[in-house]
N, CA, C and O of each residue as an XYZ file, in Angstrom:
628
protein
N     194.971    229.406     69.457
C     195.820    228.467     70.150
C     195.262    228.251     71.548
O     195.062    229.200     72.307
N     195.016    227.007     71.869
C     194.383    226.707     73.140
C     195.358    226.029     74.085
O     196.179    225.210     73.671
N     195.262    226.371     75.329
C     196.004    225.680     76.370
C     195.090    225.538     77.569
O     194.211    226.373     77.783
N     195.286    224.497     78.351
C     194.441    224.318     79.516
C     194.979    225.067     80.722
O     194.216    225.390     81.632
N     196.243    225.345     80.751
C     196.872    226.078     81.853
C     197.832    227.096     81.259
O     198.191    227.024     80.084
N     198.230    228.024     82.075
C     199.279    228.943     81.636
C     200.566    228.139     81.452
O     200.934    227.323     82.297
N     201.232    228.386     80.343
C     202.468    227.660     80.066
C     203.627    228.255     80.841
O     203.684    229.456     81.105
N     204.539    227.381     81.192
C     205.819    227.816     81.735
C     206.465    228.676     80.664
O     206.550    228.242     79.515
N     206.927    229.884     80.994
C     207.553    230.737     79.974
C     208.729    230.062     79.263
O     208.964    230.320     78.082
N     209.463    229.205     79.966
C     210.582    228.488     79.332
C     210.065    227.502     78.283
O     210.690    227.329     77.236
N     208.939    226.863     78.554
C     208.349    225.942     77.586
C     207.854    226.716     76.374
O     208.100    226.309     75.239
N     207.165    227.817     76.598
C     206.670    228.631     75.484
C     207.827    229.103     74.607
O     207.731    229.057     73.381
N     208.920    229.557     75.225
C     210.102    229.991     74.466
C     210.705    228.835     73.685
O     211.094    228.999     72.528
N     210.785    227.663     74.313
C     211.366    226.490     73.638
C     210.524    226.102     72.427
O     211.071    225.796     71.368
N     209.203    226.112     72.571
C     208.320    225.767     71.452
C     208.509    226.769     70.319
O     208.681    226.381     69.164
N     208.476    228.053     70.649
C     208.585    229.091     69.620
C     209.972    229.096     68.966
O     210.087    229.216     67.746
N     211.017    228.965     69.783
C     212.380    229.021     69.246
C     212.684    227.803     68.387
O     213.348    227.924     67.357
N     212.203    226.618     68.800
C     212.455    225.423     67.992
C     211.718    225.520     66.657
O     212.239    225.085     65.630
N     210.517    226.083     66.665
C     209.766    226.270     65.425
C     210.466    227.273     64.507
O     210.515    227.087     63.291
N     210.998    228.321     65.093
C     211.742    229.327     64.307
C     213.002    228.702     63.700
O     213.311    228.930     62.530
N     213.723    227.917     64.498
C     214.933    227.256     63.999
C     214.585    226.259     62.900
O     215.298    226.163     61.901
N     213.496    225.520     63.075
C     213.049    224.568     62.055
C     212.730    225.297     60.751
O     213.146    224.871     59.674
N     211.989    226.394     60.860
C     211.588    227.163     59.671
C     212.787    227.674     58.889
O     212.801    227.633     57.658
N     213.782    228.149     59.603
C     214.939    228.750     58.934
C     216.001    227.731     58.535
O     217.005    228.093     57.921
N     215.790    226.457     58.881
C     216.781    225.439     58.550
C     218.028    225.544     59.413
O     219.115    225.145     58.997
N     217.866    226.085     60.622
C     218.975    226.276     61.544
C     219.161    225.009     62.385
O     218.209    224.517     62.992
N     220.369    224.494     62.416
C     220.660    223.255     63.156
C     220.436    223.414     64.656
O     220.451    222.427     65.392
N     220.229    224.647     65.115
C     219.910    224.898     66.526
C     218.642    224.134     66.919
O     218.429    223.847     68.096
N     217.800    223.806     65.929
C     216.593    223.011     66.175
C     216.932    221.739     66.951
O     216.188    221.352     67.852
N     218.038    221.087     66.617
C     218.400    219.824     67.249
C     218.792    219.994     68.717
O     218.841    219.013     69.459
N     219.073    221.231     69.145
C     219.359    221.486     70.553
C     218.126    221.241     71.422
O     218.250    221.058     72.633
N     216.948    221.237     70.818
C     215.703    221.016     71.549
C     215.266    219.551     71.534
O     214.137    219.232     71.908
N     216.151    218.674     71.106
C     215.852    217.245     71.009
C     216.639    216.502     72.087
O     217.852    216.672     72.205
N     215.946    215.681     72.868
C     216.636    214.886     73.895
C     217.436    213.761     73.237
O     217.121    213.322     72.131
N     218.453    213.313     73.922
C     219.308    212.237     73.406
C     218.516    210.949     73.171
O     218.840    210.180     72.267
N     217.482    210.710     73.979
C     216.709    209.463     73.873
C     215.385    209.657     73.128
O     214.427    208.923     73.369
N     215.328    210.642     72.225
C     214.098    210.941     71.495
C     213.612    209.755     70.673
O     214.400    208.911     70.245
N     212.310    209.705     70.463
C     211.665    208.709     69.601
C     210.872    209.519     68.585
O     209.959    210.254     68.960
N     211.215    209.391     67.281
C     210.590    210.201     66.238
C     209.925    209.300     65.204
O     210.556    208.417     64.623
N     208.632    209.547     64.990
C     207.895    208.859     63.936
C     207.742    209.844     62.781
O     207.106    210.888     62.927
N     208.325    209.507     61.639
C     208.263    210.356     60.454
C     206.954    210.172     59.712
O     206.097    209.386     60.117
N     206.812    210.909     58.621
C     205.572    210.890     57.849
C     205.271    209.545     57.211
O     204.108    209.146     57.141
N     206.284    208.844     56.749
C     206.052    207.625     55.979
C     206.635    206.386     56.645
O     207.090    205.468     55.963
N     206.624    206.357     57.978
C     207.243    205.225     58.639
C     206.445    204.813     59.863
O     205.983    205.657     60.632
N     206.289    203.513     60.035
C     205.649    203.013     61.249
C     206.699    202.673     62.298
O     206.364    202.377     63.445
N     207.968    202.716     61.905
C     209.060    202.447     62.830
C     209.705    203.767     63.244
O     209.983    204.610     62.391
N     209.946    203.955     64.534
C     210.531    205.225     64.968
C     212.030    205.295     64.717
O     212.720    204.283     64.601
N     212.501    206.531     64.639
C     213.939    206.790     64.688
C     214.246    206.946     66.167
O     213.598    207.734     66.856
N     215.222    206.207     66.659
C     215.536    206.220     68.074
C     216.836    206.972     68.334
O     217.894    206.590     67.833
N     216.751    208.026     69.107
C     217.926    208.789     69.507
C     218.170    210.027     68.664
O     217.880    210.063     67.468
N     218.705    211.030     69.318
C     218.969    212.314     68.650
C     219.962    212.168     67.509
O     219.757    212.724     66.430
N     221.032    211.427     67.737
C     222.056    211.296     66.696
C     221.480    210.627     65.447
O     221.762    211.057     64.328
N     220.688    209.593     65.629
C     220.074    208.909     64.483
C     219.086    209.836     63.774
O     219.021    209.854     62.545
N     218.329    210.595     64.541
C     217.371    211.537     63.963
C     218.086    212.637     63.183
O     217.695    212.971     62.064
N     219.130    213.193     63.781
C     219.892    214.248     63.103
C     220.565    213.709     61.845
O     220.643    214.409     60.834
N     221.043    212.492     61.900
C     221.671    211.878     60.730
C     220.649    211.653     59.609
O     220.949    211.880     58.437
N     219.449    211.209     59.972
C     218.419    210.935     58.966
C     217.808    212.214     58.405
O     217.541    212.297     57.206
N     217.587    213.197     59.245
C     216.870    214.402     58.845
C     217.805    215.554     58.498
O     217.412    216.461     57.764
N     219.021    215.537     59.004
C     219.970    216.634     58.807
C     220.222    217.036     57.364
O     220.222    218.231     57.069
N     220.441    216.080     56.432
C     220.712    216.469     55.048
C     219.577    217.273     54.400
O     219.840    218.176     53.607
N     218.328    216.957     54.727
C     217.186    217.679     54.158
C     216.878    218.951     54.941
O     216.023    219.742     54.543
N     217.573    219.141     56.046
C     217.252    220.243     56.949
C     217.682    221.605     56.416
O     217.210    222.632     56.903
N     218.563    221.631     55.433
C     219.102    222.897     54.917
C     218.042    223.760     54.249
O     218.221    224.972     54.127
N     216.945    223.158     53.816
C     215.876    223.887     53.126
C     215.139    224.792     54.105
O     214.745    224.359     55.188
N     214.957    226.050     53.716
C     214.145    226.957     54.521
C     212.689    226.678     54.200
O     212.343    226.322     53.074
N     211.846    226.845     55.202
C     210.420    226.581     55.056
C     209.623    227.736     55.631
O     210.085    228.455     56.517
N     208.440    227.894     55.116
C     207.486    228.808     55.739
C     206.561    227.917     56.555
O     205.937    227.004     56.014
N     206.473    228.178     57.844
C     205.667    227.350     58.723
C     204.614    228.222     59.399
O     204.934    229.225     60.036
N     203.358    227.822     59.248
C     202.256    228.512     59.909
C     201.561    227.521     60.835
O     201.240    226.402     60.434
N     201.332    227.941     62.072
C     200.598    227.109     63.019
C     199.107    227.302     62.751
O     198.566    228.390     62.947
N     198.458    226.239     62.305
C     197.020    226.286     62.029
C     196.238    226.117     63.329
O     195.257    226.818     63.575
N     196.685    225.184     64.147
C     196.043    224.937     65.439
C     197.094    224.400     66.401
O     197.986    223.647     66.010
N     196.976    224.797     67.662
C     197.918    224.310     68.665
C     197.190    224.123     69.980
O     196.383    224.964     70.377
N     197.473    223.024     70.653
C     196.921    222.744     71.970
C     198.031    222.142     72.820
O     198.727    221.224     72.388
N     198.192    222.665     74.034
C     199.222    222.160     74.935
C     198.553    221.712     76.225
O     197.776    222.450     76.830
N     198.870    220.490     76.631
C     198.368    219.942     77.893
C     199.563    219.686     78.799
O     200.489    218.963     78.432
N     199.535    220.287     79.990
C     200.631    220.124     80.951
C     200.305    219.013     81.936
O     199.155    218.832     82.337
N     201.347    218.270     82.318
C     201.215    217.240     83.329
C     202.554    217.113     84.041
O     203.442    216.392     83.585
N     202.692    217.804     85.140
C     203.949    217.768     85.892
C     205.101    218.326     85.078
O     205.060    219.469     84.621
N     206.131    217.506     84.902
C     207.326    217.940     84.165
C     207.274    217.532     82.703
O     208.305    217.477     82.033
N     206.070    217.246     82.204
C     205.885    216.932     80.790
C     204.747    217.771     80.234
O     203.846    218.195     80.957
N     204.815    217.996     78.939
C     203.758    218.712     78.238
C     203.534    218.017     76.903
O     204.484    217.628     76.225
N     202.268    217.866     76.535
C     201.919    217.282     75.252
C     201.442    218.409     74.344
O     200.457    219.088     74.635
N     202.148    218.590     73.259
C     201.809    219.596     72.255
C     201.187    218.872     71.068
O     201.822    218.013     70.456
N     199.946    219.220     70.746
C     199.289    218.694     69.551
C     199.053    219.893     68.651
O     198.416    220.866     69.054
N     199.567    219.820     67.430
C     199.432    220.972     66.540
C     199.286    220.534     65.095
O     199.707    219.447     64.700
N     198.675    221.420     64.319
C     198.600    221.255     62.882
C     199.386    222.400     62.277
O     199.151    223.566     62.591
N     200.319    222.055     61.409
C     201.186    223.045     60.768
C     200.952    223.047     59.267
O     200.715    222.000     58.664
N     201.021    224.225     58.671
C     201.064    224.327     57.211
C     202.508    224.662     56.880
O     203.026    225.707     57.272
N     203.149    223.756     56.151
C     204.562    223.891     55.836
C     204.706    224.052     54.331
O     204.241    223.211     53.560
N     205.349    225.132     53.919
C     205.589    225.379     52.500
C     207.089    225.401     52.270
O     207.816    226.178     52.889
N     207.540    224.536     51.372
C     208.961    224.452     51.035
C     209.079    224.107     49.560
O     208.360    223.244     49.056
N     209.978    224.774     48.880
C     210.222    224.518     47.456
C     208.940    224.591     46.622
O     208.775    223.831     45.668
N     208.033    225.504     46.983
C     206.821    225.698     46.198
C     205.719    224.690     46.451
O     204.702    224.709     45.758
N     205.896    223.804     47.432
C     204.901    222.790     47.760
C     204.422    223.042     49.191
O     205.225    223.229     50.104
N     203.106    223.042     49.366
C     202.512    223.280     50.677
C     201.884    221.992     51.200
O     201.155    221.309     50.480
N     202.174    221.669     52.455
C     201.655    220.463     53.090
C     201.112    220.817     54.467
O     201.590    221.743     55.122
N     200.108    220.064     54.892
C     199.611    220.182     56.260
C     200.085    218.953     57.028
O     199.932    217.822     56.567
N     200.656    219.186     58.188
C     201.189    218.113     59.016
C     200.548    218.204     60.396
O     200.547    219.260     61.028
N     200.006    217.083     60.846
C     199.487    216.995     62.211
C     200.602    216.392     63.037
O     201.190    215.379     62.661
N     200.890    217.021     64.166
C     202.056    216.630     64.942
C     201.700    216.544     66.420
O     200.973    217.380     66.956
N     202.232    215.514     67.060
C     202.155    215.396     68.507
C     203.586    215.349     69.023
O     204.398    214.537     68.578
N     203.876    216.229     69.964
C     205.228    216.315     70.518
C     205.119    216.259     72.033
O     204.338    216.998     72.632
N     205.895    215.391     72.646
C     205.962    215.360     74.102
C     207.247    216.073     74.508
O     208.351    215.675     74.138
N     207.064    217.132     75.276
C     208.176    217.907     75.805
C     208.411    217.462     77.242
O     207.454    217.235     77.982
N     209.673    217.334     77.645
C     210.023    216.961     79.013
C     210.958    218.019     79.582
O     211.843    218.528     78.894
N     210.741    218.333     80.847
C     211.570    219.335     81.508
C     212.816    218.675     82.073
O     212.740    217.648     82.748
N     213.976    219.283     81.785
C     215.248    218.790     82.313
C     215.413    219.224     83.767
O     214.640    220.036     84.275
N     216.424    218.675     84.426
C     216.693    219.047     85.817
C     217.033    220.531     85.954
O     216.815    221.126     87.009
N     217.573    221.131     84.878
C     217.906    222.559     84.931
C     216.703    223.451     84.607
O     216.839    224.674     84.555
N     215.534    222.852     84.391
C     214.326    223.625     84.112
C     214.075    223.884     82.643
O     213.025    224.418     82.288
N     215.022    223.515     81.765
C     214.835    223.678     80.328
C     213.925    222.582     79.779
O     213.711    221.563     80.436
N     213.394    222.789     78.582
C     212.480    221.850     77.958
C     213.060    221.306     76.660
O     213.640    222.044     75.864
N     212.889    219.981     76.461
C     213.337    219.341     75.230
C     212.290    218.329     74.782
O     211.522    217.801     75.586
N     212.281    218.073     73.468
C     211.345    217.101     72.904
C     211.886    215.691     73.116
O     213.047    215.413     72.817
N     211.031    214.798     73.637
C     211.483    213.414     73.777
C     210.620    212.430     72.986
O     210.906    211.233     72.976
N     209.566    212.920     72.321
C     208.754    212.081     71.450
C     208.102    212.987     70.407
O     207.510    214.011     70.745
N     208.217    212.600     69.137
C     207.616    213.377     68.049
C     206.911    212.391     67.119
O     207.479    211.380     66.705
N     205.670    212.713     66.807
C     204.923    211.898     65.854
C     204.312    212.833     64.819
O     203.652    213.810     65.173
N     204.531    212.535     63.535
C     204.044    213.365     62.434
C     203.131    212.566     61.530
O     203.354    211.382     61.281
N     202.090    213.240     61.039
C     201.186    212.619     60.073
C     200.800    213.669     59.042
O     200.460    214.801     59.384
N     200.858    213.277     57.785
C     200.476    214.167     56.695
C     198.951    214.218     56.631
O     198.286    213.183     56.659
N     198.403    215.433     56.546
C     196.961    215.625     56.429
C     196.673    215.986     54.975
O     197.094    217.042     54.502
N     195.966    215.123     54.273
C     195.694    215.379     52.859
C     196.940    215.172     52.017
O     197.862    214.459     52.413
N     196.956    215.801     50.857
C     198.071    215.682     49.928
C     198.783    217.020     49.788
O     198.145    218.068     49.892
N     200.092    217.004     49.556
C     200.805    218.255     49.287
C     200.236    218.919     48.033
O     199.815    218.237     47.099
N     200.226    220.235     48.021
C     199.709    220.977     46.868
C     200.733    222.010     46.426
O     201.579    222.443     47.208
N     200.641    222.395     45.165
C     201.517    223.423     44.628
C     201.079    224.761     45.201
O     199.902    225.113     45.132
N     202.006    225.497     45.757
C     201.715    226.825     46.274
C     201.984    227.828     45.160
O     203.126    227.979     44.726
N     200.965    228.499     44.702
C     201.156    229.489     43.636
C     200.469    229.079     42.352
O     199.393    228.482     42.377
N     201.092    229.401     41.226
C     200.513    229.181     39.905
C     200.621    227.702     39.524
O     201.701    227.123     39.643
N     199.518    227.070     39.064
C     199.588    225.666     38.664
C     200.438    225.479     37.407
O     200.599    226.415     36.624
N     200.983    224.271     37.210
C     201.838    224.008     36.063
C     201.069    224.068     34.740
O     199.870    223.791     34.686
N     201.791    224.438     33.673
C     201.171    224.556     32.353
C     201.729    223.545     31.352
O     201.267    223.491     30.212
N     202.717    222.743     31.761
C     203.298    221.778     30.833
C     203.594    220.466     31.554
O     203.658    220.417     32.782
N     203.772    219.411     30.774
C     204.102    218.109     31.349
C     205.461    218.162     32.034
O     205.645    217.551     33.087
N     206.404    218.877     31.460
C     207.724    219.010     32.068
C     207.601    219.656     33.451
O     208.271    219.235     34.394
N     206.759    220.664     33.572
C     206.564    221.332     34.857
C     205.962    220.369     35.877
O     206.303    220.424     37.059
N     205.067    219.483     35.426
C     204.471    218.499     36.331
C     205.533    217.538     36.838
O     205.527    217.175     38.014
N     206.446    217.120     35.964
C     207.529    216.235     36.384
C     208.396    216.926     37.432
O     208.791    216.309     38.421
N     208.688    218.201     37.215
C     209.486    218.970     38.177
C     208.746    219.044     39.512
O     209.358    218.897     40.570
N     207.434    219.270     39.468
C     206.646    219.334     40.699
C     206.678    217.993     41.417
O     206.825    217.957     42.639
N     206.543    216.886     40.684
C     206.625    215.566     41.321
C     207.963    215.366     42.010
O     208.019    214.800     43.101
N     209.040    215.824     41.387
C     210.361    215.725     42.003
C     210.428    216.578     43.263
O     211.013    216.172     44.267
N     209.823    217.762     43.204
C     209.810    218.635     44.384
C     208.990    218.026     45.509
O     209.377    218.118     46.674
N     207.855    217.401     45.177
C     207.045    216.769     46.217
C     207.856    215.688     46.914
O     207.791    215.564     48.137
N     208.613    214.910     46.164
C     209.460    213.884     46.769
C     210.485    214.522     47.689
O     210.747    214.006     48.775
N     211.069    215.635     47.269
C     212.046    216.342     48.101
C     211.390    216.899     49.342
O     211.936    216.786     50.440
N     210.213    217.507     49.180
C     209.512    218.103     50.309
C     209.055    217.042     51.276
O     209.063    217.277     52.484
N     208.658    215.882     50.790
C     208.247    214.815     51.681
C     209.371    214.478     52.659
O     209.119    214.227     53.838
N     210.589    214.474     52.177
C     211.731    214.242     53.070
C     211.975    215.458     53.949
O     212.340    215.317     55.116
N     211.778    216.650     53.401
C     212.036    217.888     54.146
C     211.080    218.073     55.305
O     211.495    218.506     56.380
N     209.800    217.753     55.110
C     208.834    217.934     56.183
C     208.670    216.668     57.008
O     207.717    216.535     57.775
N     209.594    215.750     56.849
C     209.530    214.513     57.607
C     209.291    214.757     59.083
O     208.591    213.971     59.721
N     209.829    215.787     59.633
C     209.563    216.179     61.010
C     209.477    217.685     61.034
O     210.397    218.374     60.591
N     208.416    218.181     61.530
C     208.208    219.584     61.633
C     207.881    219.975     63.029
O     206.978    219.397     63.633
N     208.596    220.961     63.585
C     208.324    221.446     64.923
C     208.049    222.867     64.865
O     207.790    223.488     65.895
């Protein structure tokens, strides 16, 4: 994990805690989202505008627990903003996906950090984590899971 400067400990905690909340499907994740957030999902060129709209769109799929591994992370600080560029390996419902993510964190007046811009892009194709399917029925089930996971990993922090 590379950074150009030492991170503010509050920013480091916010990044780690939001990732932990995301992994466990804990709604506390949304506490790290600013009210005026702009979120670009995996399959959309149009952003979701605002925390309430984002929580409404992503909240139903949020209940799924995920295993999230940070493959690469880079943070660039600039005053009261930080740009986090990271690649995550997200495994949910037996499907593993790599997501490239850019997140702009902004510092509040109280010194806390929240995300105000999130952009996600799928890297490659989702793959089955574990034993490959042995029947056509199993392949259909996997296709259904990929569709579910695509919605689940729509935003990963």
